[in-house]
N, C-alpha and C positions, 0 to 999 in steps of 0.2 A: 578642335574648337579653340579660338583665340579671342580673348577679351582685351580691349584697350581702354584705359582710363586716362582722362585729360588733366587731372589735377596735378599741381606741382609737387615734387617730392623733396623731402629734407634729406640731404646727402649724409649728414651726421647720424640721423636716426636710421637710415638704411644701412649704414656701416655697422651700427649696433645690432640691428636685427639680423643682418647677414652673417655676422660673426657667431651668432648663436645657433645657426642652422647645422644640423648633424650631417645632412647629405652634402658631400663635397661638391658634386656636380651642380646641385641646386645653389650652393653658396657662390660658386663662380658666376653662374648666370644671374644671380640676384644682384650682384654688384654692377652688372650691365643693364639692370632695369627689366630683366626678364625672369619669369617664374613659371613653374608648372604645378599642376594639382591633380592627384589621382588617388585611388583608394588604398594603394599600397604604401603611402607615405607614413613617416613617423608622426605621432599625434602632435607633438610640439611643433614640428616643421609645418604641418598642415595648418595649425592655428595661426602661426606667425605669417604665413603666406596670405591667408584669408584676411587677417586684420590689416596687413600692409596694403593689399589691393583695395580694401574697402575704404581706407583713409587716403588713398591716392598716392601712396609712397611707392607702389609698384605699378608701373604704367602698363605692362603687357603680361598677360597670364594665359598659358596654354592649359587646357583641361580636357578630360574625356567627355564623351557624349552623356554618359550616365550622370556624372556629377554636375554637368552644365545644366541638366534639367532639374536637379534637386537643390543645389546650393543657391543661396540668395546673394548673388554678387552682381549688382547692376553695373553696366558699362556703357560707354559712349559708342563704341564700335564692336560689333559681333561678327566674326567671320566663321562660316561653316565650310571647312576645307573640302569635305566630301559628303555626299548624301547617302553613302553606303557604309556598312559596318559588317564585321564578321560575326556570324551567329551559327553555332553548330558546324563550324568548319567551312562555311560558305559565305559569300557576300550577299547581304540583304539590304534592301532600300529602307531608309527611315520612313516611318509613317508620317502622315501629314501633321498629326497632332504633336509628334516629337519635334518636328522642324519648327512648328509655331512656338513651342515651348522654349526652344533654344534661342530663336531670334527675339523672343519676347524679353530677354535680359537687357536689350539695348533700349536706352531712353526711359529711365524712371522719372516721374514728375518731380520728386523731391530732390533729385540729383542733377538733372539735365533738362534743358528745354527742347533739345533735338537729338536725334540719334541716327545711326546708320547700321544696316545689316547687309552682309554680303553672303550669297549662297553660291558655292562652286559645285557644279554638277556636269554631267555629260550633256552634249548638245541635243541628243535625242530626247532628253527629259526636261529640257528648258521650259517648254510650254506648260508642263505640269506645275512647276514652281512659280511660273508667272501667274497662273490662276490662283495658287495659294496666296501669293503676296497681294494680288488684286482682290481677294475675297470672293472669287468666282468658283472656288472649289466647293463641291457639295459635301456635306457631312453624311457619311453612311452609317448604317445601324450595325451594331455588334451584338444584337440580341440573340442571333442564331448560334453564336459560339457556345452559349450555355443555356440553351432554350429548355432543356430537360429539367434543370434545377429550378428555373423560374416557373415552369408549369407545375412542378410539385409544390412550390410555395403557394401558388394560387389555389390549388386543391386543398391545402391545409387551411387556408383562410376562407374556404367555401365560396370563393369567387367563381371558380370553375367546378361544376358538378356533373356535367355530361358533355357529350360531343357538341351539342348546339351552343351551350354557353361558352365552350372552349373556342369554337370558331368565331363567335361574336367578340370574345375578348381578344383574339389574335388579330381580327380586322381593325381593332382600335389602336394597335401598336404602330410605332414608327417603322418597324420592320416591314409591315405590309405596304406602307407608302413607298418606301425605297425599293421594295421587291417589284412593284409595278413599274417604277422608273428605270431601274437598272437590274433586271433579273439575272443577267449573266454573272454579276458579281456575287450572287448568292447561290451559285451552283445550279441554276436552271439550265437545262439543255437547250441547244440552239433550235431544235425542232419543236419547241414548246408551242402548243396550240392556243395559248392565251386563256385557258380556263383556270383562273386563280382559285376558285372554290375547290376544285378537285385537287389542286396543288396543296392547299392548306389542309384539306382532309387527310391526304397521305402523310403530310408532315406531322399532323397531330396524332395519327394512328401509330406512326413509327415511335414517337416519344412516349405515348401511353404504354406501348408494349415494353419499352425499356424500363418504365417505372414498375410495371407488373412483374418483370423478370427478376427483380431483386426485392419484391414484396414491399415496395414503398407505398403502394395503393392497392385497393381491392375494389371489385365491381359487384354491386348488389342491385339487381333489377335496373341495370343500365345507369346506375348512379355511382360516380367515382368517390370513394371514401378513402381518406388518408389513414394509413396504419401508424402505429407508434414509431416504427422505424422512419417513416416519412416525416413525421413531426419532428423527430430528432434532427433529421437532415436540414429541415427548414429553420429550426430554432438556432442551430449552431453554424448555419451558413456553410455547409459542406458541399463540395461539388459532387456531381453525379459519378464521375470516374472514381473519386476517393470513396464514395459510399459503396460503390460496386466492389472495391477492394476490401472494405470492411465486411461486406456481406459474405465474402469467400473465406473468412476466418473460420477455422475448425474449432476453436475454443481450447486447444491444447498448447497454444503458443506460449513460449517463455517470454520473460521481459526483454531479452535480446531480440527475439523474433519480432516482437511487437514494435520495438524502436526502429529496427531496420525496415520494417514494412511501412511505417509512417514516414520515414525519411525519403521514401521514393514516391510520395503522393504528389498530385498535381499542384497543390498549394505552394510548393517550393520551386516551381519551374522557372520563376523569375530570377532566381539566384544563378550565379555563374561560378564555375570552377576555374580559377586563374592558375596559370602555370607557376607563378611565384609563391602561391600558397601551399603547394604540395609538400614542400620541405617541412613546413611547420605542422601540417596535418599528419604527415608520416611520423614525426617525432612524438606526437600525442599518442600514437598507437604503439610505437616501438622505440624505446629509449632505455639505455643502461644507467643514465645519470639523472633522470628526472622522472616525475610521476607520470604514469600513463593512464588511459581511460580504463574503465571496468571491463568492457568487452572489446578488446583490440581486434582490428581486422587482421586476417592472416596474410593479406596481400597489401601492396601499396595502394595509395589513393588513386582511383581511376575515374570514378563517375561522380556526378553531383550527389547521388544518394550516399556514397561513402563520406563525402564531405559533411553533409547534413547530420548524419549519424555521429560522426566524430565530434562535431561542435556541440550537439545535444549532450553527449556524455562528458565533454570537458566542463560544461556548466554544472552538471550534476556532481562531478568529482571535485569541484572547487579548484580547477586548474586555471590559473590566470593566463590570458592571451593578450599580448601587447599589440598585435597587428591590428591596425585600424580597420582595414577592409573586413577582416574576420569578425571584429566586434560589431560592425554594421550588419553583417549577415546574421549574427546571433540575435541582434535586436529584431530583425525581420522574422526570424524563425519563431521566437517566443511571443510574437504578436499573433501568430496563427496557431501555434501548438496547443495553447490552453483549451481552445474550443474543440479541437480535434480530440484531445484527451477526454474532455467532458462528454463528448458524444459517444466515445467508446465505453465509458463507465455507465452511461445511461442505457446503452444497448445491452451491456452485460446484466443489468438488473432485470431485463426482460427475457434473456436467453436461458437463465437458470443453469449455468455451468460453473462449477466451483472454481476451477483454475482460471477460467476466463474472467470471472468477477474479481478474484483476488489480484490478478495481474493488471487488469485495466484500472481498478481503483488505486492500486499502488502507483501505477504510472501517472495517473492524474494528480496524485498528491506530490509526486516528485517534480512534476512540471510546475505546480503551484509554488512549492517551496524552493525549487531549483537545487534540490539535494536528492541523493539516493535515499531509499527507505532505511538503509542501515549505515548512513553516513556518520562519520565521526564529528562532522562540523555542525552538530545540532545547535550549537550556541549562536550560529548566524541568524537564527529565527528570533533572537532576542533584540530588543531595542539597544542602540548604542554599541552593537557588536558587528563589526565589519569583517571582511576577509582576513585582514592582518591580525586583528585581535583573536579571531576564531582559530587561526593557525597557531598562535602562541598558546592558547588554551589546550589545543590538541597535543602540542609538544609536551605539555605537562600532564597528559593523560586525563584531561577533563573532556571526555568524549561522549558522555551521556548526561541526561538531566539528573540522574541519581547522584553522579559524582559531583555535580555542581551544588546539589542540595546539601550534601554532606560536608562540603568545603566551607571553611571560614571566609568571611568577606576579605580579610587581609591576605589570605592565601590566593584568592582570585586576583586581587590587585597585584600581588607579586608576580603571578604567572602572566598576567596581561600587561605588565609594566605600566600600570596606571595608578593614579593617586586616589585617595579616598575622596568622596564616598562611592567610587565606581563599584566596589565589591558589594556594598549595600544595595545599590540599584539593581545589580544582577540578581542578588538573592531575592529581592522583592519581585522581580519579574519571574523568577523560577517558581515562587510559591503559588502563583496562579496558573501555572501550566498543569493541566489535568493529569492526575496519576491514578490509574485504574487497577483493579484486580477483579478476577472472575471467580465465582464460586459455582461449581457444577455438581449437581446431585441427581440421582436417578430415583424416580418415584416407585413405590411399591403398590400393589403386588407386581411381580414379574409376569410377562406373557411370552408366548412362543415366538410371535412374529412382530411384536410391537414393544417399543420402549419409549418412555417419556422422561425428558430431561428438564430440570429447572436450572436456568442460568441467571445468576444474580450479577449485575454490574454494580460494583462498589467503587465509589469515588472517595479516595483516601483523604484528599485535601479539600473536602467539600466546604468546610467552614471558611477557609482562607479565600476560596473562589467567591463564595456568597458575599463575604464582607468587603472584598477589595476589587473584584473584577466587574467591569461594566459590560463586557462583551461575553454573552452566554449563547451565542448563535453557532458554535462549532458543531459540525456534523460528524457522525460516526456510523459505521456499518458493522452490524453483528451478523456473522455468516457462519453456518455450520455445514460441513461437507466431508468428503473423504478423498482419498488419493486417486480414485477412479473417475473423478470429475462429477460425481453425484452431489447435488445440493439439496439439503433437507430444510434449511431455514435461512432466511436473510431478512434483515429489517434495518431501516435507517432511523436514527434517533438524533436528537439535538442535545447539546449540553444542558440547555434549559430544562428539557424533560427529565434528564437524569437528576438534576438538582432538586426539582420540585416533587418528585415521586420516587417510590421504591421501585427501581426499574428491574423487574424480573420478567424473564421470557420463558414460556412453557413450550418446549420443542418436542413434538412427536417424531419418533424415528422408526421407520419401517426397516425390518430386517433385510439386509442386502442379500441378493442371490449369489454374489461372488464371495470369495474368501476374505475380502477386505471388511474388517469390522471396526477398526479404529476410526474415530471421528476427529476431524481437524476443526477446531473452533477458533475463530479470529474476531477480534474487536479492532477495526481499522479506523484510525482517524483520517478524515478526508482533507485535513488542513494543516496538521502538525506532524512533522517527522520525529520519531523517537519515543512515542507514547503508545504504540500498538501493543496489543496483548495477543499471544498465540499459545495454544495448548492442545493436547490430544486427550481423548477420553474413549474408553472402551465400554460400550453398553453391554448388559448381560441379559440373556434370554433363557426361558425354560427349555429343557430338552424335550424331545418328542415322546420319551418314554414315560415321563412323569410330570404332572402339573401340581404346583403347590397352591393350595387354596388360599394361603396367606403367607406373607413374608414379613418379618418384623420391620417396623419403621426404621429407616437408616438415620444415622446422625447427620445433622446439618451444620455441625460446628465448623466455623471458618478455619481453614488451614492455609498456610503459605510457607512452603519449604520445610516446615515441621508440622507433623500431623498428630492429632490426638484422637483416641477412641473415646467418644463422649458417652456412649451407652453400650451395655453388654447385658442383654436381658433375654429371658424366655417369656413367651406369650402364653398365657394360661388357656387351656382348653383347645389348643391347636397343635396337631402333630407336625413337628418340623424336623426334617432330616438335616438340612444344612441351610445356612443363610449367608448372605454376601453383604459386606460393608464396602462401599466404594465411594470415594469422595475426592474431588480434585479442586485445587485452588491455584490460581496463577497470578504472578506479580507482573506489573508493567515495568518497562525499562529492562529488567533482568530477563524478561521473557522466560521465566523459569516456572516449573510447576512441580508440585509434590503429589505423589500418588500413594494412597494407602488402600491395600486390599487385604482383608482378613477373613479367613475361613475358620469355622468351628463346627464340630459335629456334636449333635445333641441326641438324647434318647428320643425314641419315637413316641413314647408315652407322653400324654399331656402333662405339663408342668404348671402348677397353679400360680406360683409367685414369681415375681421379677427379681433377679439378682443384679442389682446395680452396685458395682464394686468401685470403691475409691480407696485404695490402700494407703495413699498419702494421708488422707484424713483419718484413716483407720489407725495409722501409726501415731499420729498426733494425739488422738483422743484415747488411745490404748484400749479400744473396745475389744471385747472378747465374745463374739457371737457363739451361741450354744446350739448344739444339735442333740435332740433328745435320744433318738434311736434310729436304727436303719429303716425301720418300717415307716417312719414319718418323713423320710427324705423328700417325698413328693409333695408334702404339705407345707413344709417350712424351708426357708432358704438355707443353703449351705453356709452362707455368710450373711451377716446382718447388713441390709442396705444402708449405705452411708450417704452417698451422693450419686449424681448421674455421671460424673467424670470417672474415667478409668485410667490409671497409670500403673504400669506393671512393676511395682516395687515389692516383689514378694520374696526374692531369693537372696541368700547370703552365701556367696560362693565365689571362688576365684576361677572356677572352671568355665569353659565356654560351651554353651548348649546350642545345638543347631537342630531345628525341626525340619527334617528333610523330606518327610513323606506325609501325604494326606491321603485319606481314602478318596477315591475318585468320586467327584461330585456329579450330580445329575444336571447341574447348571452348565450351560454351554459357555465357553470362553472363560472359565474360572481358573486362573493360573495357580499353581501350587506355590504359595508364598513361602519363602525361606526366611526364618527369623533367627538372628544371631543375638544372644543375650550375654552381656558382660556386666560386671559390677566394678566400675572404675570411678564413678562419680555419684553424687547425691541427687542429680537431676535426671529426669526422664526425657529422652528425645527420640524421635523417629526420623531417621534421615534416609531419603530415597537413594538407593544405589542403582536400581534399575526397576523396570515395571513389575518385577515379580519378587523383589527382595526388600526386606525391611530390617534395619539395624536398630536394636533397642538397647539403651543403656539403663541399667537398673541401680537402685540404691543399695548400700551396704547395711542400711538400718535393719535390725532384726524385727521380724514380724511375729506377732502372737497368732498362732495357728489354731483353728477350731479343733475340737476333740471328738471326732466321730467314732462310732463303733464299727467294727469290721466283721464281715460275714464271709468266710472263705468256703462255706459249705455249699454255696449255690453252684449247681452244675450246669444250669441253663445259661451259660455265659454267651452273650452275643459278641462281646468285644473284650480284648485283653490288651492292657497297656504295658508295653515293655520299655524299660528305662535302662540306660547305662550312664556312665559318668560323663560321656561326651555328647550323646545324642539320644533322642527319643523319637519313636515313630507311633503315630496314632493308628490304633486298630479298634476293636470293639470293647465296650464296657458292659458289664452285667447289669441287669435290671435290679434295682434296690440293693446293690452290693458293690464293694470295691475289691477288686482282685489284685493282690500284690504280685510283683514279679516273682518268677520261680526262685526257689531256694531262699525265700525270705519268710520271716515269721510275723504274725500279727503283732501290732503295737497297741498298747492300751491307752496312751495319751499322746498329746502332740510332742512332748519332750522326748518320747521314746522313738518317734518316727525318724527314719533315716532321711537324708536329703532327697533320695530318689522317691521315697514315699510322700514327702511333702510336695514334690513336683507333681506326682500322680494325683494327689488330693486337689491341688490347685486346678489342674486341667480337667478333672472330673466336674 
């Protein structure tokens, strides 16, 4: 393609523009009044050439067919050198509309009063282009290329409901008019008998069967009804071939599998894989000196699908690409990709597969934010923060919203190399980014095959968002499932709903038939990267051997990385063998959770009073609870109740005690928790080391112990507590008595008790 402009050029200005061109060949041609324009040019060179030709300073411009259709560069003379171009390795004729688009650049009213267009083609095709130029060329229909998608849209709109209305609708289209005039162009065989009604019926049946094959519609009493899947296809304008690809998904695909599958869809077929782009694309996948994409290909770039996947990942990884043609392709990709991702996430909401729902919603969020879900460049989502500033912040380890919240505004300005009040603006924007935590508790009583969880969504910076944020339309997905792709609960909610109500979800869990018992609980933001919350929870069930008629109410005290036992009591009138305290709380950003599991054995006889122990308050108030005698142990508490909170500040010792054995519980999935007790500080903390261990730090403050009476004459001992200086193991305790370890003598008061006896008394 060659454009010729007739305006006079300024030689001095041409010399100035030409000297600034980076391409040496283009610079030499430019001084001769000739330029070229294609997608692989440097951005500055391309802009200089366009502006020079538009002002008339460059008289002759050569360009490719693709750009000649897209760029707005009017000319006096347009020459089409050939009417054929390479496509998929072979020469293909330009369509009539493409030729008309190219010659239409000649003669714009605001630039010229007359113009000329020259078409160079083969002699055998001369008559075709004479008809195009003369306006005698007929316009044909392209409706049949994507007829299945259009038919599905009409069924969704209830325009077409059965075969009769479908045939009536098809007869009203331009396709039917051109089909009668030129049937051979639309694939009609030469021996066609002229029965167009029969032809339309077969055409309609073939497309209806295609829609039924992937469950886009269903037929009820000869009425065509659109399914939810078909509505998603019409809503997001997805082609039939792409929808058929989505329908074949198994639900176990990873994020890599999903991106690679989408990259090969029909929506990207208009892109081209150019030979000069392969070097850049290969460097994005494999490079020793630069950043590469998250999922690099194991081979070199060969297909268009490889190119699309690499470009999608480069955007998510915040890797800058300077090549103009690749930037243009990225813009085309991300015009189509959001609706494809949204369609997949809506499909996942109907399929009820945990992994599929998490992966598709995560991918949709990545497309919207143009970042990976675990990206370090979360600051790019803030106003006034571009790629350059985000990179500077990442280099200073400001990779999460939590790190930015804790930073001083002046530190942010120093890291970003900006002047005040840039740091204050960033801090203000951070304060209205939602920060969530989850509190998960299990309801009592326990059952054999059913568990009920209460999930509280807590918004930590609620006051700041209510007072300062105007946009409360953010969407979130709460989903509960397990690793075998079972999904127990999923619900979408808005930020406005969380702000205006105490957002609690009651989730019934059925006992899984497989060995997987851990639940995966996710709160996924559909619009913001970096604020998701994820944690695991293990529900507990009764064993088949024994059912408990009642289990004490568990504590609902909020915990986050540090846990507190808020209640430790016995329920009157109810025989309890063992109880379970399980509570989980998770923090956003850190994605961390703390797990507290505490088992304790009790006497099987009913206990009348509640023992609520708070030794910290007990020390401060110097209370001395009294026990009258052994026979009244079941009527009065062993220690006087002080408050509902319990912190284990009981022992004064430098030894380390580890509780290593518990009597086997009748509760299923009850881990034998291991508790390490040390006395190195005055504060009490519970730090999670793993799902079955709990480290407890105890105070050195001396405790006033009660003064019980001892009865060593009871022979009907059900349990015996054995202590040593380093460990103790739980066994049986006698009814209405305290049995001391062997080779020990009874003590008359608390001062005479040895350390082991005090330990025994506490655990009793």
